[in-house]
VEXGUGU-119403 format. One record per atom (N, C-alpha, C): residue number from 1; chain; atom name; y, z, x. Coordinates in Angstrom, 1 decimal, decimal comma, always signed. Layout:
BEGIN
pos|unit|site|py|pz|px
NUM|A|CA|Y|Z|X
...
This chain:
BEGIN
pos|unit|site|py|pz|px
1|A|N|-1,2|-0,1|+0,8
1|A|CA|+0,0|+0,1|+0,0
1|A|C|+1,3|-0,2|+0,9
2|A|N|+1,9|-1,0|+0,5
2|A|CA|+3,1|-0,8|+1,5
2|A|C|+4,2|+0,5|+1,2
3|A|N|+4,3|+0,9|+0,2
3|A|CA|+4,9|+2,3|-0,1
3|A|C|+3,6|+3,4|-0,2
4|A|N|+4,0|+4,5|+0,3
4|A|CA|+3,2|+5,5|+0,4
4|A|C|+3,7|+6,7|-1,3
5|A|N|+2,7|+6,7|-1,8
5|A|CA|+3,1|+7,1|-3,1
5|A|C|+2,8|+8,6|-3,2
6|A|N|+3,3|+9,4|-4,0
6|A|CA|+3,1|+10,7|-4,3
6|A|C|+3,2|+11,1|-5,7
7|A|N|+2,5|+11,8|-6,4
7|A|CA|+3,0|+12,4|-7,9
7|A|C|+3,5|+13,8|-7,8
8|A|N|+4,6|+14,0|-8,7
8|A|CA|+5,3|+15,0|-8,5
8|A|C|+5,3|+15,9|-9,7
9|A|N|+4,7|+16,8|-10,4
9|A|CA|+4,6|+17,6|-11,6
9|A|C|+5,5|+18,4|-11,6
10|A|N|+6,7|+18,5|-12,3
10|A|CA|+7,8|+19,8|-12,4
10|A|C|+7,4|+20,4|-13,3
11|A|N|+7,2|+21,9|-13,0
11|A|CA|+7,3|+23,2|-13,2
11|A|C|+6,3|+23,1|-14,7
12|A|N|+5,2|+22,7|-14,7
12|A|CA|+4,2|+22,4|-16,2
12|A|C|+4,1|+24,2|-16,2
13|A|N|+4,5|+25,0|-16,8
13|A|CA|+4,0|+26,4|-16,3
13|A|C|+4,0|+27,0|-17,8
14|A|N|+3,3|+28,3|-18,1
14|A|CA|+3,3|+28,8|-19,4
14|A|C|+4,2|+29,2|-20,2
15|A|N|+5,3|+29,9|-19,2
15|A|CA|+6,7|+30,1|-20,2
15|A|C|+7,6|+29,0|-20,7
16|A|N|+7,0|+27,8|-20,1
16|A|CA|+7,7|+26,8|-20,5
16|A|C|+6,9|+25,9|-21,6
17|A|N|+5,8|+26,2|-22,1
17|A|CA|+5,1|+25,7|-23,2
17|A|C|+4,9|+26,7|-24,4
18|A|N|+4,4|+26,0|-25,2
18|A|CA|+4,3|+27,1|-26,4
18|A|C|+3,9|+28,0|-26,3
19|A|N|+4,6|+29,1|-26,7
19|A|CA|+4,3|+30,7|-26,6
19|A|C|+4,8|+31,3|-25,6
20|A|N|+5,6|+30,4|-24,7
20|A|CA|+6,1|+31,1|-23,7
20|A|C|+7,6|+31,7|-23,8
21|A|N|+8,1|+32,3|-23,2
21|A|CA|+9,4|+32,8|-23,1
21|A|C|+10,8|+32,0|-23,0
22|A|N|+11,0|+30,7|-22,7
22|A|CA|+11,6|+29,5|-22,4
22|A|C|+11,2|+28,6|-22,6
23|A|N|+10,6|+28,0|-24,2
23|A|CA|+10,0|+27,4|-24,8
23|A|C|+10,8|+25,7|-24,4
24|A|N|+9,9|+24,7|-23,6
24|A|CA|+10,5|+23,5|-23,8
24|A|C|+9,8|+22,6|-24,8
25|A|N|+10,7|+22,4|-26,4
25|A|CA|+9,8|+21,6|-27,2
25|A|C|+8,8|+20,4|-26,7
26|A|N|+7,4|+20,7|-27,3
26|A|CA|+6,3|+19,7|-27,0
26|A|C|+5,9|+19,7|-25,9
27|A|N|+6,4|+20,7|-24,9
27|A|CA|+6,4|+20,4|-23,1
27|A|C|+4,8|+20,4|-23,2
28|A|N|+4,0|+20,8|-23,7
28|A|CA|+2,7|+21,1|-23,7
28|A|C|+2,3|+19,8|-24,0
29|A|N|+2,7|+18,9|-24,3
29|A|CA|+2,1|+17,6|-25,1
29|A|C|+2,0|+16,9|-23,7
30|A|N|+3,1|+16,9|-22,7
30|A|CA|+2,9|+16,2|-21,3
30|A|C|+1,6|+16,5|-20,8
31|A|N|+0,9|+17,4|-21,1
31|A|CA|-0,1|+17,6|-19,9
31|A|C|-1,6|+16,5|-20,3
32|A|N|-2,0|+16,0|-21,2
32|A|CA|-3,0|+14,9|-21,5
32|A|C|-2,8|+14,0|-20,5
33|A|N|-1,3|+13,6|-20,4
33|A|CA|-0,7|+12,2|-19,8
33|A|C|-0,6|+12,7|-17,9
34|A|N|+0,1|+13,8|-17,8
34|A|CA|-0,2|+14,4|-16,7
34|A|C|-1,7|+14,6|-16,1
35|A|N|-2,7|+14,7|-16,5
35|A|CA|-3,8|+14,7|-16,2
35|A|C|-4,4|+13,4|-15,9
36|A|N|-4,2|+12,6|-16,7
36|A|CA|-4,3|+11,1|-16,5
36|A|C|-4,0|+10,6|-15,2
37|A|N|-2,3|+10,7|-15,0
37|A|CA|-1,7|+10,3|-13,6
37|A|C|-2,7|+11,3|-12,3
38|A|N|-2,9|+12,5|-12,7
38|A|CA|-3,8|+13,1|-11,7
38|A|C|-4,7|+12,3|-11,2
39|A|N|-5,8|+11,8|-12,4
39|A|CA|-6,9|+11,2|-12,0
39|A|C|-6,7|+10,1|-11,4
40|A|N|-5,6|+9,3|-11,4
40|A|CA|-5,0|+8,1|-10,6
40|A|C|-4,9|+7,9|-9,6
41|A|N|-4,0|+9,3|-9,1
41|A|CA|-3,8|+9,3|-7,8
41|A|C|-4,8|+9,9|-6,7
42|A|N|-5,7|+11,0|-7,5
42|A|CA|-7,0|+11,3|-6,7
42|A|C|-7,8|+10,0|-6,6
43|A|N|-7,6|+9,0|-7,8
43|A|CA|-8,5|+7,8|-7,2
43|A|C|-8,3|+7,2|-6,0
44|A|N|-7,0|+7,1|-6,0
44|A|CA|-6,5|+6,2|-4,5
44|A|C|-6,2|+7,1|-3,4
45|A|N|-6,6|+8,4|-3,5
45|A|CA|-6,3|+9,4|-2,3
45|A|C|-4,9|+9,5|-1,9
46|A|N|-3,9|+9,5|-3,2
46|A|CA|-2,3|+10,2|-3,0
46|A|C|-2,4|+11,5|-3,2
47|A|N|-1,1|+12,1|-2,6
47|A|CA|-0,9|+13,2|-2,5
47|A|C|-0,4|+13,8|-3,7
48|A|N|-0,5|+14,9|-4,3
48|A|CA|-0,3|+15,5|-5,8
48|A|C|+0,7|+16,8|-5,0
49|A|N|+1,8|+16,7|-5,8
49|A|CA|+2,6|+17,8|-5,7
49|A|C|+2,6|+18,8|-7,1
50|A|N|+2,7|+19,8|-6,8
50|A|CA|+3,3|+20,7|-8,3
50|A|C|+4,4|+21,9|-8,1
51|A|N|+5,2|+21,4|-8,6
51|A|CA|+6,4|+22,5|-8,5
51|A|C|+6,3|+23,6|-9,3
52|A|N|+6,9|+25,0|-9,2
52|A|CA|+6,8|+25,9|-10,0
52|A|C|+8,3|+26,7|-9,9
53|A|N|+8,6|+27,3|-11,0
53|A|CA|+9,6|+28,6|-11,0
53|A|C|+9,0|+29,4|-10,7
54|A|N|+9,7|+30,2|-9,6
54|A|CA|+9,0|+31,5|-9,1
54|A|C|+9,7|+32,7|-8,7
55|A|N|+10,3|+33,2|-9,7
55|A|CA|+11,5|+34,0|-9,7
55|A|C|+11,1|+35,5|-9,6
56|A|N|+12,1|+36,4|-8,9
56|A|CA|+12,3|+37,7|-8,8
56|A|C|+12,5|+38,5|-10,1
57|A|N|+12,4|+39,6|-10,7
57|A|CA|+12,5|+40,1|-11,3
57|A|C|+14,1|+40,0|-11,7
58|A|N|+15,0|+40,4|-10,5
58|A|CA|+16,5|+40,2|-10,4
58|A|C|+17,1|+38,8|-10,1
59|A|N|+17,6|+38,1|-11,0
59|A|CA|+18,2|+37,1|-10,3
59|A|C|+19,3|+36,4|-10,8
60|A|N|+20,5|+36,0|-10,5
60|A|CA|+21,5|+35,4|-11,2
60|A|C|+21,1|+34,3|-12,0
61|A|N|+20,0|+33,9|-12,2
61|A|CA|+19,5|+32,7|-12,9
61|A|C|+19,4|+33,2|-14,3
62|A|N|+19,1|+34,6|-14,6
62|A|CA|+18,6|+35,3|-15,7
62|A|C|+19,8|+35,7|-16,4
63|A|N|+20,0|+35,8|-17,7
63|A|CA|+20,9|+36,2|-18,6
63|A|C|+21,8|+37,3|-18,2
64|A|N|+20,6|+39,0|-17,8
64|A|CA|+21,2|+39,7|-17,9
64|A|C|+21,7|+40,3|-16,4
65|A|N|+21,8|+39,4|-15,6
65|A|CA|+22,5|+39,2|-14,0
65|A|C|+23,5|+37,8|-14,5
66|A|N|+23,5|+37,7|-15,5
66|A|CA|+25,0|+36,6|-15,3
66|A|C|+24,7|+35,2|-15,5
67|A|N|+23,3|+34,9|-15,6
67|A|CA|+22,9|+33,1|-15,7
67|A|C|+22,8|+32,7|-17,0
68|A|N|+22,2|+32,0|-17,1
68|A|CA|+22,1|+31,1|-18,6
68|A|C|+20,6|+31,3|-19,0
69|A|N|+19,5|+32,0|-18,4
69|A|CA|+18,4|+32,0|-19,0
69|A|C|+17,6|+33,3|-19,5
70|A|N|+17,0|+33,1|-20,3
70|A|CA|+16,4|+34,3|-20,3
70|A|C|+15,3|+34,7|-19,7
71|A|N|+14,8|+35,9|-19,3
71|A|CA|+13,7|+36,0|-18,2
71|A|C|+12,6|+35,1|-18,1
72|A|N|+12,2|+34,4|-17,0
72|A|CA|+10,9|+33,3|-17,4
72|A|C|+10,2|+33,2|-15,7
73|A|N|+9,2|+32,9|-15,9
73|A|CA|+8,4|+32,7|-14,7
73|A|C|+8,4|+33,8|-13,4
74|A|N|+8,2|+35,0|-13,8
74|A|CA|+8,4|+36,2|-13,2
74|A|C|+7,0|+35,9|-12,1
75|A|N|+7,6|+35,9|-10,8
75|A|CA|+6,3|+36,0|-9,8
75|A|C|+5,2|+36,7|-10,1
76|A|N|+3,9|+36,1|-10,0
76|A|CA|+2,6|+36,6|-10,4
76|A|C|+2,4|+37,2|-11,9
77|A|N|+2,8|+36,5|-12,6
77|A|CA|+2,8|+37,0|-14,1
77|A|C|+2,2|+35,8|-14,8
78|A|N|+1,3|+36,1|-16,2
78|A|CA|+1,0|+35,0|-16,7
78|A|C|+1,8|+33,8|-17,1
79|A|N|+3,3|+34,4|-17,4
79|A|CA|+4,3|+33,5|-17,7
79|A|C|+4,2|+32,1|-16,8
80|A|N|+4,5|+32,9|-15,6
80|A|CA|+4,4|+31,5|-14,4
80|A|C|+3,3|+30,9|-13,8
81|A|N|+2,4|+31,1|-14,0
81|A|CA|+1,0|+30,3|-14,1
81|A|C|+1,3|+28,7|-14,4
82|A|N|+0,6|+27,8|-14,0
82|A|CA|+0,7|+26,3|-14,4
82|A|C|-0,5|+26,5|-15,9
83|A|N|+0,5|+25,8|-17,0
83|A|CA|-0,3|+25,6|-18,0
83|A|C|-1,7|+25,6|-17,7
84|A|N|-2,7|+26,0|-18,7
84|A|CA|-3,6|+26,4|-18,9
84|A|C|-5,0|+24,9|-18,6
85|A|N|-4,3|+23,8|-19,5
85|A|CA|-4,6|+22,7|-19,6
85|A|C|-4,4|+21,6|-18,8
86|A|N|-3,7|+22,1|-17,5
86|A|CA|-3,1|+20,8|-16,1
86|A|C|-4,3|+21,4|-15,5
87|A|N|-5,0|+20,1|-15,2
87|A|CA|-6,2|+20,2|-14,3
87|A|C|-5,4|+19,7|-12,7
88|A|N|-4,8|+20,6|-12,3
88|A|CA|-4,4|+20,4|-10,7
88|A|C|-5,8|+20,4|-9,7
89|A|N|-5,8|+19,5|-9,2
89|A|CA|-7,1|+19,6|-8,0
89|A|C|-6,9|+20,7|-6,9
90|A|N|-7,8|+21,3|-6,0
90|A|CA|-7,8|+22,1|-5,4
90|A|C|-6,7|+21,5|-4,0
91|A|N|-6,8|+20,5|-3,8
91|A|CA|-5,7|+19,7|-2,9
91|A|C|-4,3|+19,7|-3,3
92|A|N|-3,8|+19,7|-4,1
92|A|CA|-2,6|+19,8|-5,0
92|A|C|-2,0|+20,9|-3,9
93|A|N|-0,6|+20,2|-3,6
93|A|CA|+0,2|+21,3|-2,9
93|A|C|+1,2|+22,1|-4,0
94|A|N|+1,1|+22,9|-4,0
94|A|CA|+2,0|+24,0|-4,7
94|A|C|+3,7|+24,2|-4,0
95|A|N|+4,4|+23,8|-4,8
95|A|CA|+5,7|+24,5|-4,3
95|A|C|+6,2|+25,3|-5,0
96|A|N|+6,8|+26,6|-4,5
96|A|CA|+7,8|+27,3|-5,2
96|A|C|+9,4|+27,6|-5,0
97|A|N|+9,9|+27,8|-6,2
97|A|CA|+11,4|+27,3|-5,6
97|A|C|+12,1|+28,7|-7,1
98|A|N|+13,2|+28,7|-6,6
98|A|CA|+13,8|+30,0|-7,6
98|A|C|+13,4|+31,4|-7,0
99|A|N|+13,1|+31,6|-5,8
99|A|CA|+12,8|+32,7|-5,1
99|A|C|+13,8|+34,1|-4,7
100|A|N|+15,1|+33,0|-4,7
100|A|CA|+16,0|+33,6|-4,2
100|A|C|+17,1|+34,0|-5,5
101|A|N|+17,2|+35,7|-5,3
101|A|CA|+18,4|+36,1|-6,4
101|A|C|+19,6|+35,6|-6,1
102|A|N|+19,5|+34,8|-5,6
102|A|CA|+21,1|+34,2|-5,4
102|A|C|+21,3|+32,3|-5,8
103|A|N|+20,1|+32,0|-6,3
103|A|CA|+20,3|+30,6|-6,5
103|A|C|+19,4|+30,3|-7,9
104|A|N|+20,1|+28,8|-8,3
104|A|CA|+19,4|+28,9|-9,5
104|A|C|+18,1|+27,8|-9,1
105|A|N|+18,6|+26,8|-8,1
105|A|CA|+17,1|+26,1|-7,6
105|A|C|+16,6|+25,6|-8,5
106|A|N|+16,9|+24,3|-9,0
106|A|CA|+16,6|+23,7|-10,1
106|A|C|+15,6|+22,2|-9,4
107|A|N|+15,9|+22,2|-8,3
107|A|CA|+15,3|+20,9|-7,3
107|A|C|+14,1|+21,3|-6,7
108|A|N|+13,2|+20,7|-6,9
108|A|CA|+11,9|+21,0|-5,9
108|A|C|+12,1|+20,7|-4,6
109|A|N|+13,7|+20,2|-4,0
109|A|CA|+14,0|+19,9|-2,7
109|A|C|+14,5|+21,2|-2,5
110|A|N|+14,4|+22,2|-3,3
110|A|CA|+14,8|+23,5|-2,8
110|A|C|+13,5|+24,7|-2,8
111|A|N|+12,2|+24,0|-3,1
111|A|CA|+11,1|+24,8|-2,9
111|A|C|+10,3|+24,7|-1,6
112|A|N|+9,9|+25,5|-1,3
112|A|CA|+8,7|+25,7|-0,3
112|A|C|+7,0|+25,7|-0,6
113|A|N|+6,1|+25,2|+0,2
113|A|CA|+4,8|+25,3|+0,2
113|A|C|+4,4|+26,9|+0,4
114|A|N|+3,1|+26,9|+0,6
114|A|CA|+2,8|+28,4|+0,7
114|A|C|+2,8|+28,9|+2,1
115|A|N|+2,9|+27,8|+2,9
115|A|CA|+3,1|+28,0|+4,5
115|A|C|+4,7|+28,4|+5,0
116|A|N|+5,4|+27,9|+3,8
116|A|CA|+6,9|+28,0|+4,0
116|A|C|+7,9|+26,7|+4,5
117|A|N|+7,0|+25,6|+4,6
117|A|CA|+7,4|+24,4|+4,7
117|A|C|+8,4|+23,8|+3,3
118|A|N|+9,6|+23,3|+3,7
118|A|CA|+10,1|+22,6|+2,4
118|A|C|+9,9|+21,1|+2,1
119|A|N|+10,1|+20,8|+0,9
119|A|CA|+9,6|+19,5|+0,5
119|A|C|+9,7|+18,5|+1,0
120|A|N|+10,9|+18,6|+1,6
120|A|CA|+11,4|+17,0|+2,2
120|A|C|+10,6|+16,9|+4,0
121|A|N|+10,3|+18,3|+4,2
121|A|CA|+9,3|+18,1|+5,5
121|A|C|+7,7|+17,6|+5,1
122|A|N|+7,5|+18,1|+4,0
122|A|CA|+6,2|+17,5|+3,7
122|A|C|+6,0|+16,3|+3,2
123|A|N|+7,4|+15,8|+2,7
123|A|CA|+7,1|+14,2|+2,5
123|A|C|+7,1|+13,3|+3,7
124|A|N|+7,6|+13,9|+4,2
124|A|CA|+7,9|+13,3|+6,0
124|A|C|+6,8|+13,4|+6,5
125|A|N|+5,9|+14,7|+6,3
125|A|CA|+4,2|+14,6|+7,2
125|A|C|+3,5|+13,6|+6,6
126|A|N|+3,7|+13,4|+5,3
126|A|CA|+2,8|+12,5|+4,6
126|A|C|+3,1|+11,1|+4,3
127|A|N|+4,4|+10,8|+4,9
127|A|CA|+5,0|+9,6|+5,5
127|A|C|+5,2|+8,8|+3,9
128|A|N|+5,7|+10,0|+2,8
128|A|CA|+6,1|+9,4|+1,4
128|A|C|+7,3|+8,8|+1,2
129|A|N|+7,0|+7,6|+0,6
129|A|CA|+8,7|+7,0|+0,3
129|A|C|+8,8|+6,7|-1,0
130|A|N|+7,9|+6,9|-1,7
130|A|CA|+8,1|+6,9|-3,7
130|A|C|+7,2|+8,1|-4,3
131|A|N|+8,1|+8,6|-4,9
131|A|CA|+7,7|+9,8|-5,9
131|A|C|+7,5|+8,9|-7,2
132|A|N|+6,6|+9,4|-8,2
132|A|CA|+6,4|+9,4|-9,4
132|A|C|+6,4|+10,6|-10,0
133|A|N|+7,4|+10,9|-10,7
133|A|CA|+7,8|+12,3|-11,1
133|A|C|+7,5|+12,5|-13,0
134|A|N|+6,9|+13,6|-13,1
134|A|CA|+6,8|+14,1|-14,5
134|A|C|+7,0|+15,9|-14,6
135|A|N|+7,2|+15,8|-16,0
135|A|CA|+6,9|+17,5|-16,0
135|A|C|+8,5|+18,1|-17,1
136|A|N|+8,6|+18,9|-16,6
136|A|CA|+9,9|+19,8|-17,3
136|A|C|+10,4|+20,5|-16,4
137|A|N|+11,7|+20,4|-17,1
137|A|CA|+12,6|+20,0|-18,2
137|A|C|+13,4|+19,0|-17,9
138|A|N|+13,5|+17,7|-18,6
138|A|CA|+14,3|+16,4|-18,0
138|A|C|+15,2|+16,8|-17,8
139|A|N|+16,4|+17,5|-18,3
139|A|CA|+18,0|+17,7|-17,9
139|A|C|+17,9|+18,7|-17,2
140|A|N|+17,1|+19,3|-16,3
140|A|CA|+17,0|+20,3|-15,5
140|A|C|+16,3|+20,1|-14,1
141|A|N|+15,2|+20,7|-14,3
141|A|CA|+14,5|+20,6|-13,2
141|A|C|+13,9|+19,3|-12,8
142|A|N|+13,7|+18,5|-13,6
142|A|CA|+13,3|+16,9|-13,4
142|A|C|+14,4|+16,2|-13,0
143|A|N|+15,5|+16,3|-13,7
143|A|CA|+16,6|+15,7|-13,2
143|A|C|+17,1|+16,1|-11,7
144|A|N|+17,5|+17,0|-11,4
144|A|CA|+18,0|+17,6|-10,2
144|A|C|+17,1|+16,9|-9,0
145|A|N|+15,6|+17,1|-9,2
145|A|CA|+14,7|+16,8|-8,6
145|A|C|+14,7|+15,3|-8,1
146|A|N|+14,9|+14,7|-9,2
146|A|CA|+14,9|+13,2|-9,3
146|A|C|+16,1|+12,7|-8,2
147|A|N|+17,6|+13,6|-8,6
147|A|CA|+18,4|+13,1|-8,2
147|A|C|+18,4|+13,3|-6,5
148|A|N|+18,0|+14,5|-6,0
148|A|CA|+17,9|+14,8|-4,7
148|A|C|+17,1|+13,7|-4,2
149|A|N|+15,9|+13,6|-4,6
149|A|CA|+14,9|+12,5|-4,4
149|A|C|+15,7|+10,9|-3,6
150|A|N|+16,3|+10,4|-4,8
150|A|CA|+17,2|+9,4|-4,4
150|A|C|+18,2|+9,7|-3,4
151|A|N|+18,9|+10,8|-3,5
151|A|CA|+20,1|+10,9|-2,4
151|A|C|+19,2|+11,1|-1,1
152|A|N|+18,1|+11,1|-1,0
152|A|CA|+17,5|+11,4|+0,1
152|A|C|+17,0|+10,1|+0,4
153|A|N|+16,8|+9,3|-0,1
153|A|CA|+16,5|+7,6|+0,0
153|A|C|+15,0|+7,3|-0,4
154|A|N|+14,5|+8,4|-1,2
154|A|CA|+13,0|+8,1|-1,7
154|A|C|+13,3|+7,2|-3,0
155|A|N|+12,3|+6,5|-3,1
155|A|CA|+12,1|+5,5|-4,8
155|A|C|+11,6|+6,5|-5,6
156|A|N|+12,0|+6,3|-6,9
156|A|CA|+11,6|+7,0|-8,2
156|A|C|+10,9|+6,5|-9,0
157|A|N|+9,8|+6,5|-9,2
157|A|CA|+9,4|+6,2|-11,0
157|A|C|+9,5|+7,5|-12,0
158|A|N|+10,4|+7,4|-12,9
158|A|CA|+10,2|+8,4|-13,8
158|A|C|+9,1|+8,4|-14,9
159|A|N|+8,4|+9,1|-15,1
159|A|CA|+7,1|+9,0|-15,8
159|A|C|+7,6|+9,4|-17,5
160|A|N|+8,1|+8,5|-18,1
160|A|CA|+9,0|+8,5|-19,4
160|A|C|+7,8|+9,2|-20,2
161|A|N|+6,7|+9,0|-20,6
161|A|CA|+5,8|+9,7|-21,3
161|A|C|+5,2|+10,9|-21,3
162|A|N|+5,6|+11,5|-20,1
162|A|CA|+5,5|+12,7|-19,5
162|A|C|+6,4|+13,7|-18,8
163|A|N|+7,8|+13,5|-19,7
163|A|CA|+8,7|+14,6|-19,2
163|A|C|+9,2|+14,8|-20,8
164|A|N|+9,7|+16,4|-20,9
164|A|CA|+10,6|+16,7|-22,2
164|A|C|+11,3|+17,4|-21,7
165|A|N|+12,6|+17,6|-22,7
165|A|CA|+14,1|+18,3|-22,3
165|A|C|+13,9|+19,5|-23,4
166|A|N|+14,8|+20,6|-22,6
166|A|CA|+15,0|+21,6|-23,4
166|A|C|+16,0|+21,3|-24,8
167|A|N|+17,2|+20,5|-24,6
167|A|CA|+18,1|+20,0|-25,4
167|A|C|+18,9|+20,9|-26,1
168|A|N|+19,5|+21,9|-25,2
168|A|CA|+20,7|+22,8|-25,6
168|A|C|+21,5|+22,0|-26,6
169|A|N|+21,8|+21,0|-26,3
169|A|CA|+22,8|+19,9|-27,1
169|A|C|+21,7|+18,9|-27,7
170|A|N|+21,8|+18,3|-28,4
170|A|CA|+20,7|+17,2|-28,9
170|A|C|+20,6|+15,9|-28,1
171|A|N|+21,6|+15,8|-27,3
171|A|CA|+21,4|+14,3|-26,6
171|A|C|+21,3|+14,5|-25,0
172|A|N|+21,2|+15,9|-24,6
172|A|CA|+21,0|+16,3|-23,4
172|A|C|+20,0|+15,6|-22,5
173|A|N|+18,4|+15,4|-22,9
173|A|CA|+17,8|+14,5|-22,3
173|A|C|+17,9|+13,2|-21,8
174|A|N|+18,6|+12,5|-23,4
174|A|CA|+18,9|+11,2|-23,3
174|A|C|+19,9|+10,8|-22,1
175|A|N|+21,2|+11,8|-21,9
175|A|CA|+22,1|+11,8|-20,8
175|A|C|+21,4|+12,1|-19,7
176|A|N|+20,6|+12,8|-19,4
176|A|CA|+20,0|+13,4|-18,1
176|A|C|+18,7|+12,0|-17,5
177|A|N|+18,4|+11,6|-18,6
177|A|CA|+17,6|+10,2|-18,1
177|A|C|+18,4|+8,8|-17,9
178|A|N|+19,6|+8,7|-18,7
178|A|CA|+20,5|+7,6|-18,4
178|A|C|+20,9|+7,7|-16,8
179|A|N|+21,4|+8,9|-16,5
179|A|CA|+21,7|+9,2|-15,1
179|A|C|+21,0|+8,9|-14,3
180|A|N|+19,5|+9,6|-14,5
180|A|CA|+18,9|+9,3|-13,2
180|A|C|+18,4|+7,7|-13,2
181|A|N|+18,3|+7,0|-14,2
181|A|CA|+18,0|+5,4|-14,1
181|A|C|+19,4|+4,7|-13,7
182|A|N|+20,5|+5,3|-13,9
182|A|CA|+21,8|+4,5|-13,1
182|A|C|+21,6|+4,9|-11,5
183|A|N|+21,2|+5,9|-11,2
183|A|CA|+21,4|+6,4|-10,1
183|A|C|+20,2|+5,6|-9,1
184|A|N|+19,0|+5,1|-9,8
184|A|CA|+18,4|+4,4|-9,5
184|A|C|+17,0|+4,7|-9,5
185|A|N|+16,2|+5,8|-10,3
185|A|CA|+15,1|+5,9|-10,8
185|A|C|+14,4|+5,0|-11,6
186|A|N|+13,4|+3,9|-11,8
186|A|CA|+13,1|+3,3|-12,6
186|A|C|+11,8|+4,0|-13,8
187|A|N|+12,3|+3,3|-15,0
187|A|CA|+11,3|+4,1|-15,6
187|A|C|+9,8|+3,6|-15,8
188|A|N|+8,6|+4,3|-15,8
188|A|CA|+7,5|+4,0|-15,9
188|A|C|+6,4|+4,8|-17,0
189|A|N|+5,7|+4,4|-17,5
189|A|CA|+4,8|+5,0|-18,1
189|A|C|+3,2|+4,9|-17,9
190|A|N|+2,3|+5,4|-18,3
190|A|CA|+0,7|+5,4|-17,6
190|A|C|+0,0|+4,0|-17,9
191|A|N|+0,5|+3,2|-18,6
191|A|CA|+0,2|+1,9|-18,6
191|A|C|+0,1|+1,0|-17,4
192|A|N|+1,9|+1,0|-17,3
192|A|CA|+2,5|+0,5|-16,2
192|A|C|+1,9|+0,9|-14,9
193|A|N|+1,9|+2,0|-14,6
193|A|CA|+1,4|+2,5|-13,4
193|A|C|-0,3|+2,4|-12,9
194|A|N|-1,0|+2,5|-14,1
194|A|CA|-2,5|+2,3|-14,0
194|A|C|-2,4|+0,7|-13,7
195|A|N|-1,5|-0,4|-14,2
195|A|CA|-1,7|-1,9|-14,3
195|A|C|-1,1|-2,0|-12,6
196|A|N|-0,1|-1,3|-12,3
196|A|CA|+0,2|-1,5|-10,7
196|A|C|-0,9|-1,2|-9,9
197|A|N|-1,2|+0,1|-9,8
197|A|CA|-2,2|+0,7|-9,0
197|A|C|-3,3|-0,3|-8,8
198|A|N|-4,0|-0,9|-9,9
198|A|CA|-5,0|-1,6|-9,9
198|A|C|-5,0|-2,9|-9,4
199|A|N|-3,8|-3,6|-9,8
199|A|CA|-3,3|-5,0|-8,9
199|A|C|-3,1|-4,5|-7,7
200|A|N|-2,7|-3,4|-7,2
200|A|CA|-2,5|-3,4|-5,5
200|A|C|-3,8|-3,2|-4,7
201|A|N|-4,7|-2,4|-5,6
201|A|CA|-5,9|-2,3|-4,8
201|A|C|-6,9|-3,1|-5,2
202|A|N|-6,9|-4,4|-5,8
202|A|CA|-7,8|-5,7|-6,0
202|A|C|-8,4|-6,0|-5,0
């Protein structure tokens, strides 16, 4: 493949899905599609990254301490675990963000893996040039991760069938998607991705 591709799954955690403390409407409905993407990236032996909010109990991210959000995704709690239906393989690289009490850390480019390596360093190690991005939530962690990826020179495929937004205001997700596309992200869905991969590997 001319481009070294990787799958990035953003914050598919219990607290953002049905029954969680900060529900992204229909967030869990992305899971069957994301599992299909996982299978295709495994088939072609391509890296899979999964980011997670991993907040301390006291952080300016939460309303109690001046932030926007209710308490969610506290480190080592059930709410911070990846959604039960998400079939992450053992080799998936987990990236934790929001660990500092003084930062919101929406972007995966502010995250580190279990060994303390940041995301951009990992992408360079793997020789990644293009990211396929799905997950939650469209207008926050997905958007900021995509915009940072584009800023750092990576190509981005935005998996439209595998993202959902909070939509504090009704048009938030649509506006975020338009901004990502305007900056250079390319819309994709599973049918397009499967066809593309099959063509490349004939």
